[in-house]
matplotlib code that plots the C-alpha trace (Angstrom):
import matplotlib.pyplot as plt

x = [-17.3, -15.6, -17.6, -16.8, -13.1, -13.2, -15.5, -18.7, -20.5, -20.5, -19.5, -23.0, -24.3, -21.4, -21.9, -25.5, -24.3, -21.7, -24.3, -26.8, -24.1, -23.2, -26.8, -28.0, -24.9, -24.0, -24.4, -21.3, -21.9, -22.4, -19.1, -17.3, -18.8, -17.8, -14.2, -13.9, -15.1, -12.5, -9.8, -10.4, -10.7, -6.9, -3.7, -2.4, 1.0, 2.0, 4.7, 4.3, 7.8, 9.3, 8.7, 8.5, 5.6, 4.2, 2.7, 1.7, 0.4, -2.3, -3.1, -6.4, -4.5, -3.4, -1.0, 2.6, 2.0, 5.3, 5.1, 5.2, 8.6, 10.0, 8.0, 8.6, 12.4, 12.4, 10.1, 12.0, 15.2, 13.7, 12.9, 9.3, 8.6, 6.7, 5.0, 3.8, 1.4, 0.6, -1.2, -0.8, -2.0, -5.3, -7.2, -5.6, -3.7, -0.2, 0.6, 3.4, 4.2, 4.6, 7.0, 9.1, 9.2, 10.8, 13.9, 15.7, 15.2, 13.0, 10.5, 7.2, 5.8, 7.3, 5.5, 4.4, 7.4, 9.8, 8.2, 8.4, 12.2, 12.8, 10.9, 13.0, 16.3, 15.4, 12.2, 10.5, 9.1, 7.4, 5.1, 1.9, -1.2, -0.2, -2.6, -2.4, -3.8, -7.6, -8.3, -12.0, -11.0, -8.7, -11.5, -14.1, -11.8, -11.5, -15.2, -15.9, -13.7, -15.8, -19.1, -18.5, -18.8, -15.2, -16.2, -18.6, -17.3, -18.3, -16.6, -13.5, -13.2, -13.7, -11.2, -8.5, -8.9, -9.1, -5.7, -4.2, -5.5, -4.0, -0.6, -0.7, -0.4, -0.3, -1.2, -2.3, -2.0, -4.3, -3.6, -7.1, -7.0, -9.5, -9.9, -10.3, -7.7, -9.0, -11.4, -13.5, -13.1, -15.6, -14.5, -17.5, -17.0, -13.3, -14.2, -16.8, -14.3, -11.7, -14.2, -15.3, -11.8, -10.9, -14.0, -13.0, -9.5, -10.9, -13.1, -10.0, -7.7, -5.7, -5.5, -5.9, -5.1, -6.1, -4.9, -6.8, -4.4, -4.8, -5.0, -6.3, -2.7, 0.0, 2.2, 5.8, 7.1, 7.6, 4.6, 5.5, 7.1, 10.9, 11.0, 9.0, 11.5, 14.3, 12.4, 11.9, 15.6, 16.3, 13.8, 15.6, 18.7, 16.9, 16.4, 12.7, 10.1, 8.6, 5.1, 6.2, 8.4, 5.6, 3.1, 5.8, 6.8, 3.2, 2.3, 5.6, 5.2, 1.9, 3.5, 6.4, 4.0, 1.7, 4.8, 5.9, 9.3, 8.4, 6.8, 4.9, 4.8, 7.6, 9.9, 9.0, 9.8, 13.2, 14.0, 13.0, 15.1, 18.2, 17.5, 17.6, 20.5, 22.7, 22.0, 20.3, 17.0, 18.6, 20.8, 17.8, 16.1, 19.2, 19.1, 15.5, 16.1, 18.9, 17.0, 14.1, 16.3, 16.7, 19.8, 20.9, 23.2, 20.2, 20.2, 23.7, 23.1, 19.5, 20.6, 20.5, 16.7, 14.9, 15.2, 12.9, 14.0, 12.5, 12.6, 11.1, 10.4, 6.8, 6.6, 4.0, 2.0, 1.2, 2.0, -0.2, -0.8, -0.9, -4.6, -4.7, -2.5, -5.2, -4.0, -6.7, -5.7, -2.0, -2.8, -4.7, -1.9, 0.7, -1.5, -1.7, 2.1, 2.2, 3.0, -0.3, -3.1, -6.6, -6.7, -4.9, -3.1, -1.6, 2.2, 3.5, 6.6, 8.3, 10.3, 7.6, 5.8, 6.1, 8.1, 5.9, 7.6, 4.6, 2.5, -0.9, -0.4, 2.9, 3.4, 4.8, 6.0, 5.4, 8.1, 8.9, 9.4, 6.5, 7.2, 9.2, 7.8, 9.4, 8.2, 9.3, 8.9, 7.8, 4.2, 4.4, 5.9, 2.9, 0.5, 2.3, 2.1, -1.6, -2.0, -0.2, -2.1, -5.3, -4.0, -2.0, -4.3, -2.8, -5.1, -5.0, -5.5, -6.1, -8.1, -6.0, -5.5, -6.7, -4.6, -1.9, -3.2, -6.6, -7.8, -6.5, -9.0, -8.8, -11.3, -12.0, -13.1, -11.9, -9.8, -8.7, -5.0, -3.0, 0.6, 1.5, 0.8, 3.4]
y = [7.9, 9.0, 12.2, 12.8, 12.4, 15.2, 17.5, 17.0, 15.5, 17.9, 16.9, 17.2, 14.5, 12.2, 12.8, 11.7, 8.5, 7.8, 8.3, 6.0, 3.3, 3.8, 3.4, 0.7, -1.2, -2.7, -6.2, -8.0, -7.1, -3.4, -3.3, -4.9, -2.3, 0.6, -0.9, -1.2, 2.3, 3.8, 1.5, 2.5, 6.2, 6.5, 4.6, 1.3, -0.3, -2.8, -5.0, -8.3, -7.8, -8.3, -12.1, -12.0, -12.4, -9.0, -8.9, -5.9, -5.7, -3.5, -2.7, -1.2, 1.1, 1.2, 2.7, 1.7, -0.3, 0.0, -3.4, -2.1, -0.5, -3.8, -6.0, -4.3, -4.5, -7.9, -9.5, -7.8, -9.1, -12.6, -12.2, -11.0, -7.5, -5.2, -2.2, -0.8, 2.1, 3.6, 6.5, 9.2, 9.2, 10.8, 10.7, 8.4, 6.1, 6.6, 6.7, 4.9, 7.9, 10.2, 7.7, 7.3, 11.1, 11.5, 10.1, 13.2, 13.7, 10.7, 11.2, 9.2, 11.2, 9.0, 8.8, 5.5, 5.5, 6.2, 3.5, 1.0, 1.7, 1.2, -2.0, -3.2, -2.4, -3.0, -5.0, -2.5, 1.0, 2.8, 5.4, 7.4, 7.4, 9.4, 11.6, 8.8, 6.1, 5.9, 9.7, 9.1, 7.2, 10.0, 12.6, 10.3, 9.4, 13.1, 13.5, 10.4, 11.9, 15.1, 13.3, 10.6, 7.8, 6.4, 3.2, 1.9, -1.6, -1.4, 2.0, 0.8, -2.3, -0.6, 2.2, -0.2, -2.7, -0.1, 1.2, -2.3, -3.7, -0.7, -1.9, -4.9, -7.4, -11.2, -11.4, -9.2, -9.8, -7.9, -7.0, -6.4, -4.8, -5.6, -4.3, -0.8, 0.9, -0.3, 1.5, -1.6, -2.9, -5.8, -9.3, -9.8, -6.5, -7.3, -10.7, -9.2, -6.6, -9.3, -11.5, -8.6, -7.7, -11.4, -11.6, -8.5, -9.9, -13.2, -11.4, -9.7, -12.8, -11.5, -14.0, -12.3, -13.6, -11.8, -12.0, -10.5, -9.0, -7.2, -3.5, -3.4, -2.2, -0.6, -2.8, -2.8, -0.2, 2.9, 5.1, 8.2, 8.7, 8.9, 6.6, 4.0, 4.2, 3.6, 0.5, -0.7, -0.5, -2.5, -5.1, -5.4, -6.1, -8.9, -6.8, -5.9, -6.4, -9.9, -8.9, -6.8, -9.6, -12.2, -10.1, -9.3, -12.9, -14.1, -11.5, -11.9, -15.7, -15.2, -12.8, -15.2, -18.1, -15.9, -14.6, -18.1, -18.1, -20.3, -23.7, -23.1, -20.7, -22.6, -22.3, -18.6, -18.0, -19.6, -17.4, -14.2, -15.1, -15.7, -12.4, -10.6, -12.4, -12.0, -8.3, -8.5, -7.1, -4.0, -3.5, -3.5, -0.9, 1.3, 0.9, 1.9, 5.0, 6.1, 5.5, 7.7, 10.6, 9.8, 9.6, 6.0, 6.5, 6.4, 2.6, 2.4, 5.5, 6.1, 9.1, 11.0, 10.8, 13.8, 13.9, 15.4, 18.4, 17.1, 13.4, 12.3, 9.0, 8.2, 5.9, 3.8, 5.6, 2.5, -1.2, -3.5, -5.1, -3.2, -3.7, -1.6, 0.3, 2.1, 2.6, 5.1, 7.4, 7.0, 7.9, 11.0, 11.9, 11.8, 14.2, 16.5, 16.5, 17.6, 14.2, 13.6, 15.4, 16.4, 17.8, 16.5, 19.8, 19.9, 19.8, 17.2, 17.1, 13.7, 13.6, 13.4, 10.3, 7.7, 4.5, 2.3, -0.6, -1.6, -4.5, -5.6, -8.2, -6.9, -6.7, -3.4, -1.5, 2.2, 4.3, 1.7, 3.2, 2.4, 4.7, 7.5, 10.8, 12.5, 16.1, 19.4, 21.5, 21.4, 21.8, 18.8, 16.7, 17.7, 16.8, 13.5, 12.7, 13.4, 11.0, 8.2, 8.7, 8.1, 5.4, 3.1, 1.7, -0.2, -2.3, -5.2, -7.7, -7.7, -9.5, -11.2, -9.1, -10.2, -12.9, -11.1, -13.0, -14.5, -15.6, -16.4, -15.8, -17.0, -17.6, -21.0, -19.3, -18.2, -20.3, -19.6, -19.0, -21.4, -21.4, -23.9, -21.2, -18.8]
z = [-18.9, -22.1, -22.2, -18.5, -19.2, -21.7, -19.8, -21.7, -18.7, -15.7, -12.2, -10.8, -13.2, -12.4, -8.7, -9.0, -10.8, -8.1, -5.3, -7.1, -7.4, -3.7, -2.6, -5.1, -6.1, -9.5, -10.9, -12.1, -15.8, -14.9, -12.8, -15.8, -18.2, -15.8, -15.5, -19.3, -19.9, -17.5, -18.8, -22.4, -21.6, -21.9, -23.0, -21.8, -21.4, -24.0, -22.4, -24.4, -25.8, -22.3, -22.4, -18.6, -16.2, -15.4, -11.9, -9.7, -6.1, -4.8, -1.1, -0.1, 2.3, 5.9, 8.4, 8.4, 5.2, 3.4, 1.8, -1.8, -1.2, -0.2, -2.5, -5.9, -5.9, -4.2, -6.8, -9.7, -8.4, -8.6, -12.3, -12.5, -14.1, -11.7, -13.3, -10.0, -10.2, -6.7, -5.1, -2.6, 1.0, 1.8, 5.0, 7.7, 5.3, 3.9, 0.2, -1.6, -3.8, -0.8, 0.8, -2.4, -2.8, 0.6, -1.1, -2.3, -6.0, -6.5, -9.4, -9.6, -12.6, -15.4, -18.7, -20.1, -22.5, -19.7, -17.5, -20.4, -20.9, -17.2, -17.1, -20.0, -18.2, -14.5, -14.5, -12.2, -12.3, -9.4, -10.8, -10.1, -12.3, -15.4, -17.4, -20.0, -17.8, -17.1, -17.1, -16.4, -13.2, -12.1, -12.4, -10.8, -7.8, -6.9, -7.2, -5.0, -2.3, -2.4, -2.4, 0.4, -2.1, -1.7, 0.2, -2.5, -3.4, -7.1, -7.4, -5.5, -7.6, -10.9, -10.0, -8.9, -11.8, -14.5, -13.6, -13.0, -16.3, -18.1, -17.0, -19.3, -16.4, -16.5, -12.9, -9.9, -6.1, -3.8, -0.1, 1.2, 4.7, 7.5, 11.0, 12.6, 10.4, 7.1, 4.7, 4.8, 8.4, 8.2, 7.0, 4.8, 2.9, 2.4, 1.0, -1.3, -2.6, -3.2, -5.1, -7.2, -8.3, -8.9, -11.2, -13.1, -13.5, -14.8, -17.3, -18.7, -18.7, -15.7, -12.8, -9.4, -5.9, -2.8, 0.8, 3.7, 6.2, 9.5, 9.9, 13.6, 14.4, 12.3, 10.1, 11.1, 13.5, 11.4, 10.6, 8.5, 5.1, 5.4, 8.5, 6.5, 3.7, 6.2, 7.6, 4.0, 3.4, 6.6, 5.4, 2.0, 4.1, 6.0, 9.1, 8.9, 11.6, 11.6, 10.7, 7.8, 6.5, 6.9, 4.8, 2.2, 1.8, 1.5, -1.1, -2.9, -3.1, -4.9, -7.3, -8.2, -8.8, -11.0, -12.8, -13.7, -12.0, -8.9, -8.9, -5.7, -2.7, -0.8, -3.8, -4.1, -0.4, -0.8, -3.9, -2.0, 1.0, -1.3, -3.1, 0.3, 1.8, -1.3, -1.4, -4.9, -3.6, -1.9, -5.0, -7.2, -5.1, -5.4, -9.2, -9.3, -7.1, -9.3, -12.5, -11.2, -10.2, -6.5, -4.3, -4.4, -1.5, 0.9, 0.6, 2.2, 4.4, 5.4, 7.4, 4.0, 4.2, 5.7, 9.5, 12.0, 14.1, 17.3, 18.5, 21.8, 23.5, 24.6, 27.7, 29.4, 32.1, 34.1, 34.4, 32.4, 29.0, 25.6, 24.7, 21.6, 19.1, 17.1, 13.5, 12.4, 15.3, 14.4, 10.8, 11.8, 14.2, 11.3, 9.4, 12.4, 12.5, 8.9, 7.4, 5.6, 3.7, 4.3, 0.7, -2.4, -2.8, 0.7, 1.1, 3.5, 5.7, 5.0, 8.2, 10.8, 12.2, 14.8, 15.4, 17.6, 19.3, 21.5, 20.2, 21.3, 24.0, 25.2, 29.0, 29.9, 33.0, 33.9, 32.3, 29.6, 26.1, 23.8, 20.8, 19.5, 18.2, 15.2, 14.8, 13.3, 16.5, 20.2, 19.3, 17.1, 19.9, 22.1, 19.3, 18.8, 22.6, 22.6, 19.6, 21.3, 24.6, 22.6, 20.3, 22.7, 25.4, 28.4, 30.4, 32.9, 30.0, 26.3, 23.6, 21.0, 17.8, 14.4, 12.6, 10.5, 7.4, 7.7, 4.2, 0.7, -2.1, -5.7, -8.4, -6.8, -3.6, -0.1, 2.2, 5.8, 6.1, 8.2, 9.6, 6.9, 4.3, 5.7]

ax = plt.figure().add_subplot(projection="3d")
ax.plot(x, y, z, "-o")
ax.set_aspect("equal")
plt.show()
């Protein structure tokens, strides 16, 4: 890995290794060695002087998943440092960095020194993977995308954990998606990935908790970069969609307990509710935006975010029940509108996307609004309409969707989530 990071091992040899791992797998000790090699191929953050719990959250990716935008300032406002390193969207999933960069002027390319100073002053930095952090992973990730080895559990786990461990964390919370819109749709593969990363964390003295959450429908209503930022701002004001807030509070409670500021998850939930109702959470987001070069006024006036040139309602074509809102189709539709990438170098339009108000199980009438299309031109509106016709299926009845949160996984094992855990 060290030789690969500096160009002494060619791509074709590393591709052969990645494919072998994909086909054969790795044992726990081998995954740990791979993680260590990528972790130590670059620099790490040293944050021991903060004297605060340092906890990050990672999602395995989905559609409409803007939880990080809400969670990072919220948890920081409650007294836990959040050195959040995120990625860009690729394929059908959205990326936190792309969403943040839809805020005019916002910079995600902070150096480790800049990120450390911001963590000292604000308790939160929202950054991308710098050249200093795990350079071997950065090269290998691009190669995995080109060689169809992205979905290998050992490679996913080592990639995620090498970056997270480089942040100098005292705890990590994972949001492992399952369902048709997830990279790993099956429950058993999601549980395996969660256990693998929990083991890697334990081997490095970093406690990890994972929640398995649903991605058989988009999370929240907004799907697209700028409109997801707007929905995140509303959530920080206490006006977010119920499903978004439930997942945010559940993950945030784990972060506050791991960070040592809450005695249990009930205490953590109360602290977060106070941070939102008092305005502290929204104010912290505003401070983070300003510190990273963005326009802080968007928190008070989201209309300052990029706006689509064309906006059109999408309505139900018949009476019935919403049987499906397919997230993978929605994600591909955002890319077709110009709001996502098929290649890393693609430029995106932050203004486009969908706001989908229909939920699986809703009873609807013909002509009733189900969604809104945000596009840059008439051709985009037509493309968005075709996407929604495919993604939103209305039938005479519907199967129940997956539970929003199904499992909680720790080093002690996996437990089914119940309403008492909310």
